[in-house]
MIMARFI-643504 format. One record per residue (C-alpha): y, x, z; residue in one letter; residue number from 0. Coordinates in steps of 0.001 Angstrom, whole numbers, padded with zeros to 6 digits. Example, Ala and Ser with C-alpha at 12.3 -4.5 7.8 and 13.67 -1.06 7.14 Angstrom:
<recs>
REC      yy      xx      zz rest  nr
REC -004500  012300  007800    A   0
REC -001060  013670  007140    S   1
</recs>
This chain:
<recs>
REC      yy      xx      zz rest  nr
REC  119200  116260  127285    M   0
REC  117425  117784  124303    M   1
REC  113703  116600  123833    P   2
REC  110851  119250  123363    S   3
REC  110894  120080  119830    L   4
REC  106935  120521  119700    D   5
REC  106853  116654  120899    T   6
REC  109614  115358  118792    F   7
REC  107621  113742  115590    P   8
REC  109934  115194  112920    V   9
REC  111821  118660  112565    P  10
REC  114788  118118  114474    L  11
REC  118233  120040  114464    I  12
REC  120588  119459  117066    H  13
REC  124292  120533  116840    I  14
REC  127099  120070  119142    N  15
REC  129733  119381  116412    E  16
REC  130087  118465  112504    T  17
REC  132153  117005  110272    N  18
REC  129416  114567  109315    S  19
REC  125659  114591  109828    T  20
REC  125358  113551  106205    N  21
REC  127266  116427  104733    N  22
REC  125435  118950  107060    Y  23
REC  121876  117694  105724    L  24
REC  123097  117713  102112    Q  25
REC  124153  121052  102345    S  26
REC  120879  122115  104036    L  27
REC  118704  120493  101349    C  28
REC  121000  122300  098361    S  29
REC  120176  125749  100277    E  30
REC  116629  125304  101048    Q  31
REC  113321  123386  101257    K  32
REC  113542  120980  104022    V  33
REC  110813  118899  105267    E  34
REC  110653  115352  104555    E  35
REC  112075  112946  107605    L  36
REC  114175  116200  109099    T  37
REC  116749  114952  111606    V  38
REC  120121  116318  112252    I  39
REC  121996  115084  115249    V  40
REC  125405  115824  116485    A  41
REC  126850  115401  119673    D  42
REC  130083  114668  117868    F  43
REC  131352  113946  114411    Q  44
REC  134822  114825  113560    T  45
REC  134658  112570  110193    S  46
REC  131777  110366  110298    G  47
REC  131773  108222  107340    R  48
REC  130418  104634  107153    G  49
REC  130646  101843  104378    Q  50
REC  133974  101160  102604    R  51
REC  135000  104557  103699    G  52
REC  135436  103403  107209    N  53
REC  134853  106063  110006    S  54
REC  132778  105739  113096    W  55
REC  134323  105960  116348    E  56
REC  132038  107743  119104    S  57
REC  132925  109533  122423    D  58
REC  131233  113021  122476    P  59
REC  127537  112983  123665    G  60
REC  127683  109064  124346    K  61
REC  126057  107904  121095    N  62
REC  123376  108608  118659    L  63
REC  124818  110205  115577    L  64
REC  122232  111337  113107    F  65
REC  120924  111864  109575    S  66
REC  117369  112117  108327    T  67
REC  116384  112902  104612    V  68
REC  113331  111655  102346    I  69
REC  112302  112571  098949    F  70
REC  110923  108954  097632    P  71
REC  110173  110266  094211    E  72
REC  107677  107405  093768    F  73
REC  110608  105002  093787    L  74
REC  112375  103370  090991    E  75
REC  116140  103664  091462    A  76
REC  116437  099794  090948    R  77
REC  114181  099402  094169    R  78
REC  116480  101715  096331    Q  79
REC  117581  098762  098358    F  80
REC  113968  098983  099953    L  81
REC  115049  102257  101636    I  82
REC  118040  100461  103537    S  83
REC  115324  097802  104798    Q  84
REC  112956  100301  106304    I  85
REC  115774  101745  108170    I  86
REC  117579  098892  109016    S  87
REC  114045  097220  110400    L  88
REC  113196  100518  112230    A  89
REC  116628  100490  114482    I  90
REC  116593  096961  114933    K  91
REC  113088  096646  116436    E  92
REC  114028  099783  118571    E  93
REC  116828  097862  120260    L  94
REC  114672  094894  120336    D  95
REC  113040  096531  123054    T  96
REC  116195  096830  125147    Y  97
REC  117665  093524  124754    T  98
REC  117497  090274  122632    S  99
REC  119595  088792  119884    D 100
REC  119610  091898  117591    I 101
REC  119716  091465  113710    S 102
REC  120560  093113  110484    I 103
REC  123878  091918  109089    K 104
REC  123049  092234  105337    W 105
REC  122976  094899  103825    P 106
REC  122512  097301  107003    N 107
REC  124704  096979  109989    D 108
REC  122846  096192  112970    I 109
REC  124282  093561  115315    Y 110
REC  124004  092250  118861    W 111
REC  125264  088481  118587    K 112
REC  128385  088811  116506    E 113
REC  129064  092697  117729    K 114
REC  128135  095657  115749    K 115
REC  126322  098237  117401    I 116
REC  124803  100164  114555    C 117
REC  126297  101368  111039    G 118
REC  124688  103588  108343    M 119
REC  125582  105256  104918    L 120
REC  122768  105898  102825    I 121
REC  123305  108289  099881    E 122
REC  120688  108461  096976    N 123
REC  120232  111269  094678    D 124
REC  118474  110114  091110    L 125
REC  116353  111865  089028    M 126
REC  116046  109970  085728    G 127
REC  114695  106443  086423    R 128
REC  113400  107319  090051    N 129
REC  115050  108569  093325    I 130
REC  114881  112310  093949    N 131
REC  116572  112489  097439    Q 132
REC  117736  110111  100120    S 133
REC  119886  110800  102982    I 134
REC  120578  108273  105591    A 135
REC  123416  108775  108260    G 136
REC  123327  106302  111152    I 137
REC  125504  105867  114128    G 138
REC  124352  103577  117005    I 139
REC  126614  102833  119896    N 140
REC  124208  103936  123063    I 141
REC  126095  104738  125963    N 142
REC  130012  104463  125221    Q 143
REC  131766  102387  127885    E 144
REC  135104  101598  126022    I 145
REC  136081  101549  122372    F 146
REC  139599  102838  121380    H 147
REC  139897  102483  117684    S 148
REC  140991  098979  115399    S 149
REC  137450  098237  114575    A 150
REC  137203  094616  115148    P 151
REC  133930  093954  117113    N 152
REC  132182  097170  118371    P 153
REC  129615  097007  121325    V 154
REC  127395  099331  122776    S 155
REC  123620  099412  124312    L 156
REC  125250  100192  127740    L 157
REC  127979  097478  127513    Q 158
REC  125231  094897  126454    I 159
REC  122526  096078  129340    T 160
REC  124704  097483  132204    G 161
REC  123207  100791  132317    E 162
REC  122909  104114  130354    E 163
REC  119954  105149  127820    H 164
REC  117936  108282  127121    D 165
REC  119523  109225  123433    L 166
REC  116574  111339  122475    F 167
REC  113991  108845  123644    K 168
REC  115487  106042  121757    I 169
REC  115710  108609  118347    L 170
REC  112294  109548  118924    K 171
REC  111002  106105  118822    N 172
REC  113529  105253  115730    I 173
REC  111998  108118  113765    M 174
REC  108432  107101  114496    L 175
REC  109289  103403  113505    R 176
REC  110825  105024  109928    I 177
REC  107703  107082  109640    Q 178
REC  105426  104141  109956    S 179
REC  107630  101692  107646    Y 180
REC  107962  104537  104903    Y 181
REC  104124  104875  104928    S 182
REC  104122  101231  104363    L 183
REC  106691  101942  101280    L 184
REC  104629  104894  099963    K 185
REC  101389  102486  099997    K 186
REC  103503  100018  097984    G 187
REC  103733  097184  100599    D 188
REC  106820  096086  099534    T 189
REC  106253  092088  100404    T 190
REC  105717  092669  104012    S 191
REC  108857  094855  104563    I 192
REC  111076  092392  102563    A 193
REC  109583  089304  104456    C 194
REC  110057  091237  107812    Q 195
REC  113774  091832  106721    Y 196
REC  114718  088359  105865    G 197
REC  113367  087293  109248    E 198
REC  115715  089706  110766    S 199
REC  118881  088701  109019    L 200
REC  122082  087860  110828    F 201
REC  122881  084496  110259    R 202
REC  119691  083549  108578    R 203
REC  120031  080036  109813    E 204
REC  122914  077608  109602    G 205
REC  126051  077533  107752    M 206
REC  128663  080019  108419    H 207
REC  132198  080989  106794    Q 208
REC  132164  083826  104272    Y 209
REC  135133  084947  102098    K 210
REC  134941  086191  098318    D 211
REC  137395  087038  095616    A 212
REC  138256  083438  095486    N 213
REC  138630  082550  099049    G 214
REC  136869  081406  102066    E 215
REC  133949  079276  102085    F 216
REC  131032  077839  104341    L 217
REC  127590  078686  103211    A 218
REC  124034  079595  104195    R 219
REC  121668  082573  103360    I 220
REC  119205  081345  100742    V 221
REC  117449  084912  100386    C 222
REC  118074  088643  099490    V 223
REC  116778  089537  095871    E 224
REC  114595  092873  095593    P 225
REC  117513  094840  094480    E 226
REC  119529  093648  097531    G 227
REC  121470  091087  095878    R 228
REC  122357  088244  098778    L 229
REC  121992  084797  097511    I 230
REC  124035  081938  099379    L 231
REC  124546  078289  098868    E 232
REC  127570  076709  099845    D 233
REC  128307  073237  100703    E 234
REC  128082  071623  097156    K 235
REC  124548  073089  096905    L 236
REC  125824  075873  094572    T 237
REC  124023  079065  094629    K 238
REC  126146  082192  094769    R 239
REC  124833  085964  094501    G 240
REC  126580  088974  095595    Y 241
REC  125845  092699  095544    M 242
REC  127450  094969  098193    F 243
REC  131268  094523  099083    K 244
REC  131352  091541  097006    E 245
REC  131296  088980  100048    V 246
REC  132854  089413  103307    E 247
REC  131337  087646  106740    Y 248
REC  134104  085906  108587    L 249
REC  133178  086741  112279    L 250
REC  133907  084321  115419    K 251
</recs>
């Protein structure tokens, strides 16, 4: 059910089907002036993209598939991980209102226990040393009953809670939370953002299994550095630093 556009907090474009909401929004931004935080939401994506070139499985009309755009020209490219942090936090905190055990799996997947409920792909366009445009494409499993793909660990909010949920109510609240975090970012309040992100991390306590180019190892999370590098400490108390795609979480 579509919400009333005049009560939605940001400009909203609802489409039945597209290959990718990120592609749709990028094309729109290249053709005309688009208001910041404009949202494209689709009932179905024919080729939704995720990290590492993965696709996102979703039955038509069951889940949230959307993209939003910001123009953070005040933000240096080396600090682009902050965008990932604020969007991850907004989604995590909205899902927290429905269930417990929601966390952020570095860098920006959202997990319920050991299962993935949300993934995102953030694409930044640079202008000199700063970010000119950032489009975040987000897929959240809300009302899907069964997953058919070979993805190892998907879960939906319906599977967790046993009941269906209002897609656009959740979308509206997520956008309000993104607005709030983006205001903090504009004010330069990056310390509270980074702190909140650190406290929300999947496996933030204890020793867990990981795998890098040299094989499997046991380690604990020390921190995530401002540019997004994950710092682990292994059993020999050796610190190991990883950028995106350089280390794999071994799930139960």
